C-alpha positions in Angstrom: 13.0 -49.4 75.7 15.2 -48.9 72.6 15.5 -51.6 70.1 19.1 -52.9 69.8 20.9 -52.1 66.5 21.8 -55.1 64.4 23.1 -53.1 61.4 26.1 -50.8 61.8 26.9 -49.5 58.3 25.3 -48.1 55.2 26.8 -48.2 51.8 25.4 -46.4 48.8 26.3 -47.7 45.4 25.3 -47.0 41.8 24.7 -50.1 39.6 24.4 -50.5 35.9 20.9 -51.2 34.6 21.7 -54.8 33.8 23.0 -55.5 37.3 19.9 -53.9 38.8 17.7 -56.3 36.9 19.9 -59.2 37.9 19.6 -58.3 41.6 15.8 -58.0 41.2 15.7 -61.4 39.5 17.8 -62.9 42.3 15.6 -61.3 44.9 12.4 -62.7 43.5 13.8 -66.1 42.6 15.0 -66.5 46.2 12.0 -64.8 47.8 13.8 -62.2 49.8 11.5 -59.7 51.6 13.4 -56.7 50.3 16.3 -55.6 48.1 18.6 -55.0 51.1 18.4 -58.6 52.2 19.1 -59.8 48.7 22.1 -57.5 48.3 23.5 -58.7 51.7 23.1 -62.3 50.6 25.0 -61.6 47.3 27.7 -59.7 49.1 28.2 -62.5 51.7 28.4 -65.1 48.9 30.9 -63.0 47.1 33.0 -62.5 50.2 33.0 -66.2 51.0 34.0 -67.0 47.4 36.9 -64.5 47.5 38.0 -65.9 50.9 37.9 -69.4 49.6 40.0 -68.5 46.6 42.5 -66.7 48.8 42.7 -69.6 51.2 43.1 -72.0 48.3 45.8 -69.9 46.6 47.9 -69.9 49.8 47.6 -73.6 50.5 
């Protein structure tokens, strides 16, 4: 039986050296199993932050 897909998109980005190091530091400090999980966490946090700012600005 096929395993259900939980991920539906792939994004490829290039990052400056400093940002790569910061992602690695975040990953190890928060004990993520892999870089993809760390990047998803950072993106989710950034999106929540942006949404909260947009909600706050329109209130």
